[in-house]
C-alpha positions as CSV (number, residue, x, y, z in Angstrom):
1,M,12.8,39.2,91.4
2,T,12.5,36.2,89.3
3,P,12.8,32.7,91.4
4,I,15.3,30.1,90.6
5,L,14.1,26.7,88.9
6,A,14.4,23.3,89.3
7,A,14.3,21.2,86.2
8,K,12.4,19.0,88.2
9,D,9.7,22.1,88.9
10,I,9.2,22.7,85.2
11,S,9.1,19.0,84.2
12,R,6.1,19.1,86.6
13,F,4.7,22.6,85.5
14,K,5.3,21.1,82.0
15,R,2.9,17.4,82.9
16,V,0.0,19.4,84.6
17,I,-0.1,21.7,81.7
18,T,-0.6,18.5,79.3
19,Q,-3.1,17.2,81.8
20,R,-4.8,20.1,82.4
21,L,-4.9,22.0,78.3
22,G,-3.9,19.1,76.5
23,L,-0.9,20.9,75.5
24,Q,2.6,19.6,74.5
25,F,5.9,21.1,74.9
26,A,8.9,19.6,72.9
27,D,12.1,19.5,75.2
28,D,13.6,22.6,74.0
29,R,10.5,24.3,74.7
30,S,11.6,24.2,78.2
31,G,12.8,27.5,78.6
32,F,9.8,29.3,77.7
33,L,8.0,27.0,80.2
34,G,10.2,28.0,82.7
35,E,9.7,31.9,82.2
36,V,6.4,31.6,82.0
37,L,6.3,29.7,85.1
38,G,8.8,32.3,87.2
39,R,6.4,34.9,86.1
40,R,3.0,32.9,87.7
41,L,5.4,32.8,90.8
42,A,6.7,36.1,90.8
43,V,3.0,37.3,90.6
44,S,1.8,34.6,93.6
45,H,4.3,35.3,95.7
46,G,4.4,31.6,96.6
47,S,6.4,28.6,96.4
48,G,6.7,26.7,93.5
49,A,5.7,23.7,95.3
50,A,2.6,24.9,96.4
51,Y,1.8,26.8,93.1
52,L,2.2,23.5,91.3
53,A,0.4,21.3,93.8
54,A,-2.5,24.0,93.5
55,L,-2.3,23.4,89.5
56,E,-2.5,19.9,90.2
57,H,-5.1,19.4,92.4
58,E,-7.9,22.3,92.0
59,W,-6.8,24.7,88.7
60,P,-7.8,27.9,90.0
61,A,-10.1,29.6,87.6
62,E,-8.2,32.7,87.6
63,E,-4.9,31.3,87.3
64,A,-6.2,28.9,84.4
65,H,-7.5,32.0,82.4
66,E,-3.7,33.8,82.9
67,L,-2.1,30.6,81.7
68,A,-4.3,29.9,78.7
69,Q,-3.3,33.8,77.8
70,E,0.3,32.7,78.0
71,L,0.5,29.2,76.7
72,T,-2.0,29.5,73.7
73,V,-1.0,30.6,70.0
74,G,-3.6,33.4,68.8
75,E,-2.5,34.3,65.8
76,T,-4.5,34.1,62.8
77,Y,-6.5,35.9,59.8
78,F,-9.2,35.8,57.9
79,F,-9.6,33.2,55.2
80,R,-6.9,31.5,55.9
81,N,-6.8,28.6,53.6
82,M,-9.1,30.1,51.4
83,D,-9.4,26.3,49.6
84,Q,-10.9,25.0,52.7
85,F,-13.3,27.4,53.0
86,R,-14.8,27.4,49.0
87,A,-15.3,23.1,49.9
88,F,-16.9,24.6,53.0
89,A,-19.1,27.0,50.7
90,Q,-20.0,24.9,47.9
91,V,-19.6,21.1,49.2
92,A,-20.2,20.9,53.1
93,L,-22.6,23.9,53.6
94,P,-24.7,23.0,50.7
95,E,-25.3,19.5,51.7
96,R,-25.8,19.9,55.0
97,Y,-28.4,22.8,54.3
98,A,-29.9,20.5,52.2
99,H,-30.5,17.6,54.5
100,R,-31.3,19.4,57.5
101,G,-33.9,21.9,55.8
102,Q,-35.3,25.6,55.9
103,R,-36.7,25.1,59.7
104,E,-34.0,23.4,61.5
105,G,-31.4,24.9,60.1
106,V,-27.3,24.5,59.8
107,S,-25.2,24.7,63.4
108,L,-21.4,25.2,62.5
109,L,-18.7,25.2,65.3
110,S,-15.3,27.3,65.5
111,A,-13.3,25.5,67.8
112,G,-9.9,26.5,68.7
113,C,-11.2,30.1,67.3
114,A,-8.8,32.1,68.8
115,S,-9.3,36.2,68.3
116,G,-12.4,35.0,66.3
117,E,-11.3,35.3,62.3
118,E,-11.9,31.9,61.7
119,A,-15.8,32.4,62.9
120,Y,-16.3,35.5,60.8
121,S,-15.2,34.1,58.1
122,M,-17.5,30.9,58.1
123,A,-20.2,33.4,58.9
124,I,-19.4,35.4,55.8
125,M,-18.8,32.5,53.6
126,A,-22.3,30.7,54.7
127,H,-24.2,34.2,53.8
128,E,-22.4,34.4,50.4
129,A,-22.8,31.4,50.1
130,G,-26.8,32.4,50.2
131,A,-27.6,30.9,53.3
132,D,-29.8,33.2,56.1
133,V,-26.8,33.6,58.3
134,G,-28.3,33.8,62.0
135,R,-31.4,32.3,61.3
136,N,-30.9,29.2,59.4
137,V,-27.1,29.2,59.8
138,S,-25.4,29.0,63.5
139,V,-21.7,29.6,64.3
140,R,-20.4,28.8,68.1
141,A,-17.1,29.8,68.5
142,V,-14.8,28.3,71.6
143,D,-11.5,29.2,73.0
144,V,-9.6,28.4,75.9
145,N,-8.2,31.9,75.9
146,P,-10.2,34.4,77.8
147,A,-8.3,37.4,76.3
148,A,-8.6,36.1,72.4
149,I,-12.4,35.5,72.9
150,Q,-12.5,38.9,74.2
151,K,-11.5,40.6,71.5
152,A,-13.2,38.5,69.0
153,R,-16.5,39.9,70.4
154,R,-15.1,43.5,70.0
155,A,-14.7,42.4,66.2
156,R,-12.0,44.8,65.6
157,Y,-9.2,44.0,63.9
158,T,-5.6,45.2,61.8
159,R,-5.0,45.5,58.0
160,W,-2.5,42.7,58.9
161,A,-5.5,40.2,59.9
162,L,-7.3,40.8,56.3
163,R,-3.8,40.6,54.9
164,E,-5.8,37.1,52.8
165,T,-9.3,38.8,52.6
166,P,-10.4,39.3,48.9
167,P,-11.0,43.2,48.2
168,D,-14.4,42.4,47.4
169,L,-15.5,40.5,50.6
170,E,-13.4,43.2,52.7
171,S,-15.7,46.0,51.4
172,R,-18.8,44.7,51.6
173,W,-18.2,43.1,55.5
174,F,-15.6,45.5,57.4
175,R,-15.9,49.2,57.8
176,Q,-12.7,51.7,58.7
177,D,-13.2,53.2,62.1
178,G,-9.3,55.0,62.7
179,D,-6.5,52.1,62.6
180,A,-9.4,49.2,63.3
181,L,-11.1,47.5,60.5
182,V,-14.7,46.6,62.6
183,M,-16.5,43.2,61.3
184,D,-20.3,43.9,59.8
185,D,-23.3,43.5,62.3
186,M,-24.9,41.1,60.6
187,A,-21.7,38.9,61.0
188,R,-21.3,39.6,64.4
189,A,-24.4,38.9,65.3
190,A,-24.2,35.2,63.9
191,V,-21.1,33.7,65.9
192,R,-21.5,33.2,69.5
193,F,-18.0,33.3,71.5
194,E,-17.9,30.8,74.8
195,E,-14.4,30.5,76.6
196,R,-14.5,26.5,76.7
197,N,-11.8,24.1,77.3
198,L,-11.2,21.5,74.3
199,A,-9.2,19.5,76.3
200,I,-12.3,18.5,78.6
201,D,-15.1,16.1,77.9
202,D,-17.3,19.7,78.1
203,L,-21.3,18.1,77.7
204,A,-22.5,21.1,77.2
205,L,-20.2,21.6,73.9
206,W,-20.2,18.2,73.2
207,Q,-24.1,17.2,72.5
208,P,-24.6,14.3,70.3
209,N,-25.3,15.3,66.1
210,A,-24.8,18.8,67.9
211,Y,-23.1,20.1,64.5
212,D,-23.0,20.2,61.0
213,V,-19.7,21.6,60.3
214,V,-16.7,21.7,62.9
215,F,-13.6,23.6,62.5
216,C,-10.8,22.6,64.4
217,R,-7.7,23.8,62.8
218,N,-4.4,23.9,64.2
219,V,-4.9,22.7,67.5
220,F,-4.4,19.2,67.4
221,M,-0.7,19.8,66.5
222,Y,-0.1,21.6,69.6
223,F,-2.0,18.6,71.9
224,D,-0.6,15.5,72.7
225,A,-1.8,11.8,71.2
226,M,-3.8,10.9,74.4
227,H,-6.0,14.3,74.2
228,A,-5.9,14.9,70.5
229,E,-7.9,11.3,70.1
230,S,-9.9,12.2,73.0
231,L,-11.0,15.4,71.4
232,V,-11.5,13.7,67.8
233,E,-13.6,11.6,69.1
234,R,-15.9,14.2,71.1
235,I,-16.3,15.9,67.6
236,A,-17.4,12.9,66.2
237,R,-19.8,12.0,68.7
238,S,-21.0,15.8,68.5
239,L,-21.3,15.8,64.3
240,A,-24.2,14.7,62.7
241,P,-23.9,12.1,60.6
242,G,-22.5,13.0,57.6
243,G,-21.3,16.3,59.3
244,Y,-17.8,17.9,58.2
245,L,-14.6,18.1,60.0
246,F,-12.0,20.7,58.6
247,L,-8.5,20.3,60.2
248,G,-5.6,22.7,59.5
249,H,-3.8,21.9,56.4
250,A,-0.8,20.2,58.0
251,E,-3.0,18.0,60.1
252,T,-4.5,14.8,59.5
253,L,-6.7,11.8,61.0
254,R,-4.4,9.1,60.5
255,G,-3.5,7.1,63.0
256,V,-6.1,8.7,65.0
257,S,-9.0,7.9,63.9
258,Q,-11.3,5.7,61.6
259,R,-14.9,7.7,62.1
260,F,-14.6,9.8,59.3
261,H,-14.1,9.6,55.1
262,L,-11.1,11.5,53.8
263,C,-12.7,14.2,51.3
264,H,-10.6,16.1,48.5
265,T,-12.3,18.7,46.6
266,H,-11.5,22.9,45.8
267,D,-7.6,21.6,46.0
268,A,-8.7,20.8,49.8
269,F,-8.5,17.6,52.4
270,Y,-11.3,17.8,54.5
271,Y,-13.4,14.9,56.0
272,Q,-16.7,13.6,56.7
273,R,-18.1,11.4,59.3
274,K,-19.3,8.3,58.1
275,E,-22.3,6.4,58.3
276,S,-24.1,9.2,56.2
277,A,-26.3,8.5,53.1
278,I,-26.1,11.8,51.8
279,G,-25.4,12.2,48.1
280,V,-22.8,14.0,46.5
281,T,-23.7,17.6,45.0
282,S,-20.6,19.4,44.2
283,G,-19.5,20.2,41.0
284,D,-16.2,18.9,42.2
285,A,-17.7,15.8,44.0
286,Q,-16.3,13.5,41.4
287,D,-13.0,13.8,42.9
288,R,-14.0,12.9,46.5
289,W,-13.2,9.2,47.9
290,S,-16.4,7.9,49.8
291,P,-15.6,3.7,50.3
292,A,-18.1,1.9,51.6
293,V,-18.4,2.1,55.3
294,A,-16.1,-0.7,57.3
295,S,-17.8,-3.9,58.7
296,P,-17.8,-4.5,62.2
297,V,-15.1,-7.4,61.2
298,H,-12.8,-4.6,59.3
299,A,-12.9,-2.7,62.2
300,T,-11.4,-5.8,64.4
301,V,-8.9,-6.2,62.1
302,L,-7.8,-3.3,62.1
303,A,-7.6,-2.2,65.3
304,G,-5.1,-5.5,65.6
305,T,-2.9,-4.2,62.8
306,D,-3.1,0.2,63.4
307,R,-2.9,1.8,60.1
308,W,-0.9,3.3,57.4
309,V,2.5,3.9,59.0
310,A,2.0,1.4,61.9
311,T,0.6,-1.0,59.0
312,V,4.1,-0.5,57.0
313,H,5.7,-1.5,60.6
314,T,3.7,-4.2,61.7
315,V,4.5,-6.0,58.1
316,A,8.5,-5.0,58.9
317,E,8.1,-6.3,62.6
318,R,6.8,-10.0,61.0
319,I,9.2,-10.1,58.0
320,G,12.1,-8.9,60.2
321,V,12.8,-5.5,57.8
322,H,13.5,-3.0,60.1
323,A,14.9,0.9,59.2
324,Q,18.0,1.4,57.9
325,D,18.9,-2.4,58.5
326,T,21.6,-3.4,55.5
327,N,21.0,-6.8,55.5
328,P,17.0,-7.4,56.6
329,S,16.9,-11.0,55.8
330,D,19.3,-12.0,58.4
331,R,16.7,-10.5,61.1
332,P,14.2,-13.2,61.9
333,V,10.6,-13.8,61.2
334,A,8.6,-12.3,64.1
335,P,5.8,-14.9,65.0
336,G,2.9,-12.7,65.0
337,R,-1.2,-13.8,65.5
338,Y,-2.0,-14.5,61.7
339,P,-1.4,-18.4,60.5
340,W,0.2,-17.1,57.1
341,D,3.6,-16.1,56.8
342,L,4.9,-13.3,54.9
343,G,8.6,-13.6,55.6
344,P,8.7,-16.0,52.7
345,V,6.6,-13.5,50.0
346,V,9.2,-10.5,50.9
347,S,12.3,-12.8,50.9
348,L,11.2,-13.3,47.5
349,L,10.4,-9.4,47.2
350,Q,14.2,-8.8,48.1
351,S,15.4,-11.1,45.4
352,E,12.7,-9.1,42.9
353,R,11.0,-12.5,41.9
354,F,7.8,-10.6,41.5
355,A,5.9,-13.5,40.4
356,E,6.6,-16.0,42.6
357,A,5.7,-13.9,45.9
358,L,2.4,-13.1,44.3
359,A,1.8,-16.9,43.7
360,V,2.2,-17.5,47.3
361,V,0.1,-14.8,48.2
362,Q,-2.9,-15.8,46.1
363,A,-2.7,-19.0,47.7
364,F,-3.5,-17.6,51.4
365,P,-6.5,-18.7,52.6
366,P,-9.7,-16.4,52.2
367,E,-9.3,-14.9,55.6
368,S,-6.1,-13.2,54.9
369,T,-8.0,-10.7,52.6
370,L,-9.1,-9.1,55.8
371,D,-5.1,-8.8,56.8
372,V,-4.1,-5.2,55.9
373,G,-0.7,-6.3,55.7
374,V,-1.4,-9.0,53.0
375,L,-3.6,-6.3,51.0
376,L,-1.0,-3.9,50.5
377,L,1.5,-6.8,49.5
378,H,-0.8,-8.3,47.4
379,S,-1.6,-4.9,45.5
380,V,1.9,-3.8,45.5
381,L,2.6,-7.1,43.8
382,L,-0.4,-7.0,41.3
383,V,1.5,-3.5,40.4
384,Q,4.7,-5.3,39.7
385,G,2.8,-8.1,37.5
386,A,1.0,-5.2,35.7
387,Q,-2.1,-6.4,36.6
388,L,-3.2,-3.0,37.3
389,R,-7.0,-3.9,37.2
390,D,-6.8,-6.1,40.2
391,A,-4.3,-4.6,41.9
392,E,-6.9,-1.1,42.5
393,A,-9.7,-4.0,43.2
394,T,-7.3,-4.7,46.0
395,C,-6.6,-1.6,47.3
396,T,-10.6,-0.6,46.9
397,Q,-10.8,-3.5,49.7
398,L,-8.2,-1.9,51.7
399,L,-8.9,1.5,52.0
400,A,-12.6,0.0,52.9
401,I,-10.9,-1.6,55.8
402,D,-8.3,1.4,56.2
403,E,-9.0,4.7,54.1
404,L,-6.6,7.0,55.5
405,N,-4.1,4.0,54.2
406,A,-1.4,6.3,52.3
407,G,0.5,3.0,50.7
408,A,-2.9,2.3,49.5
409,H,-3.3,5.7,47.8
410,Y,-0.1,5.5,45.9
411,V,-0.5,2.3,44.4
412,L,-3.7,3.5,43.4
413,A,-2.0,6.6,41.9
414,L,0.3,4.2,39.9
415,C,-2.7,2.0,38.7
416,R,-4.9,5.5,37.3
417,E,-1.3,6.4,35.7
418,G,-1.3,3.0,33.9
419,A,-5.0,3.1,33.0
420,G,-4.4,6.8,31.1
421,D,-6.0,8.7,34.3
422,H,-3.2,11.4,35.0
423,A,-5.3,13.5,36.7
424,G,-7.0,10.6,38.9
425,A,-3.4,9.4,39.4
426,R,-2.4,13.3,40.7
427,D,-4.8,12.8,43.2
428,R,-4.2,10.1,44.9
429,D,-0.6,10.6,45.0
430,R,-1.6,14.2,46.6
431,M,-3.8,11.9,49.1
432,A,-0.8,9.9,49.8
433,A,1.3,12.8,50.8
434,Y,-1.3,14.5,52.3
435,L,-2.1,11.4,54.9
436,D,2.4,10.9,55.4
437,P,4.1,13.7,54.6
438,A,7.3,11.6,55.2
439,F,6.4,9.2,52.4
440,A,8.9,9.9,49.5
441,M,7.6,7.8,46.8
442,P,4.2,10.1,46.1
443,R,6.0,13.0,45.8
444,L,8.7,11.2,43.0
445,H,6.0,9.6,41.1
446,L,4.5,13.3,41.2
447,G,7.6,14.9,39.5
448,L,8.0,12.4,37.3
449,M,4.7,12.4,35.9
450,A,4.8,16.6,35.7
451,R,8.3,16.1,34.0
452,R,7.2,14.1,31.5
453,N,4.2,17.2,30.8
454,G,6.3,19.1,30.3
455,D,5.7,21.1,33.4
456,Y,8.7,21.5,34.9
457,L,8.4,24.2,38.0
458,P,6.3,21.4,39.1
459,A,8.4,18.6,38.3
460,R,11.3,20.3,40.2
461,R,9.6,21.0,43.3
462,E,7.9,17.5,43.7
463,L,11.6,15.6,42.7
464,E,13.3,18.1,44.8
465,Q,11.0,17.2,48.1
466,A,11.4,13.6,47.0
467,L,14.8,13.7,47.2
468,V,14.6,15.0,50.7
469,L,12.5,12.4,51.7
470,L,14.5,9.6,50.4
471,R,17.1,10.4,52.1
472,R,15.4,9.4,54.9
473,E,13.1,6.8,53.5
474,D,12.0,3.8,56.1
475,A,13.5,0.6,54.6
476,A,10.2,-0.7,55.1
477,R,8.7,1.1,52.5
478,L,11.6,1.1,50.2
479,L,11.2,-2.2,50.3
480,M,7.7,-2.6,49.4
481,F,6.7,0.5,47.4
482,G,10.4,1.3,45.2
483,G,9.6,-1.3,42.7
484,G,13.2,-3.2,43.0
485,F,15.1,0.0,43.4
486,G,17.2,0.8,46.7
487,R,17.7,3.9,47.9
488,E,20.2,5.1,46.1
489,A,18.9,4.4,42.7
490,L,16.1,6.1,43.5
491,V,18.0,8.9,44.8
492,A,20.1,8.9,41.4
493,L,16.9,9.0,39.4
494,C,16.0,11.9,41.0
495,H,19.2,14.3,40.5
496,A,18.4,12.7,36.9
497,E,15.2,13.6,36.2
498,I,15.8,17.2,37.9
499,A,18.7,18.0,35.5
500,A,16.3,16.7,32.7
501,C,13.9,19.7,33.9
502,G,16.9,22.2,32.9
503,A,17.6,25.5,35.3
504,T,14.2,26.1,35.5
505,T,13.4,29.3,38.1
């Protein structure tokens, strides 16, 4: 008989799961958590209070195993997001292999490996790239779910797990055994699977400078903010300088860490640990963004202003602009800790008196160039004044402080388009959209450029996405990046441009 659970018991269970495993569950998942808790109580035959107290104070190993199997997501497949594996094989691996040398070899980690498809994909791609897997390249794969680790070690998979595997790789690396496809012994020997909890600081797993490449994909999306930040710090500590980190395609380090450079090659986004002197060797590496390492004073300023969304909201608070305000100028200016006042600048911006606003910013003292908010406004105003080279220089200065600032990447996209570099503009827009999926303006810009180029299908796709985002876009960002156009005008522009694309299907 399933015990009747009180809401407070489910809330308590939710808290201990976050504390012990780092997993966060939205309120609409309370029913699922209640079902899991009910099943565990039915097995233990104990009271809810006693069971929860044991989890909070002891975290019994056997029960931890059962909960990991119940609560973690194990669905994956080979070569998921193949673009990332190409970047891994053609950029990250050759650079790290050249740096480490033949004798030392390259060490790889699949963190949150589930049933092993990712780790084996890494081994296969390394071998296909010419590495001596198992000798000069080793793969360590860890997951908290013991059942998933056991499945990974068996290396027997269904056809569904190979749904994105290129036929030539399947023929070389798998053999049919009844209904199963079995992994080749060479790849199996190259990967070491271990049961590890990514939510704790496991010193045996996170040794300093231990890894050259870490895949930690679709893990942060399940963690709460505190555990996600701690995990990124452990990864940064364990990566060698210049080592690479691959996240899930919908995950970013924006607002989480400043320890990495953002890289963009092979239509994939990934990260490189800072403090690297390694040169670029990939044929696509001209698309990579590698600014100078932020100085200590930059890091201090950034810590005070936070990064992209926080930067915009910090500016918004200082100038009295808040989302959904119908008359932002009615709000008082927040005093802040800065000796310069952005209020007059934004009042002029609201009145579309861009030249006067620019003159005010340029009259600020030299130390204002360490204020991310000032740099962001300055670059926007320079674009409004068609001073694109100066705007680009200002954005570069801003990105040296906060490399993951989506607004700066968007402004750079405008500058690149103005310079006739449409490919560079698209890259910057894509970076901005990747770093902040809710940011409407890079989507709108991508759509406008595609439509002008006659690429109607991608234009329609980007414009329709921009239309959705514009309707809920933050008022401060519309003011800063809308070019003097309000929400309704930009929505109308989207509709007109979509219509200009025709009835393309």
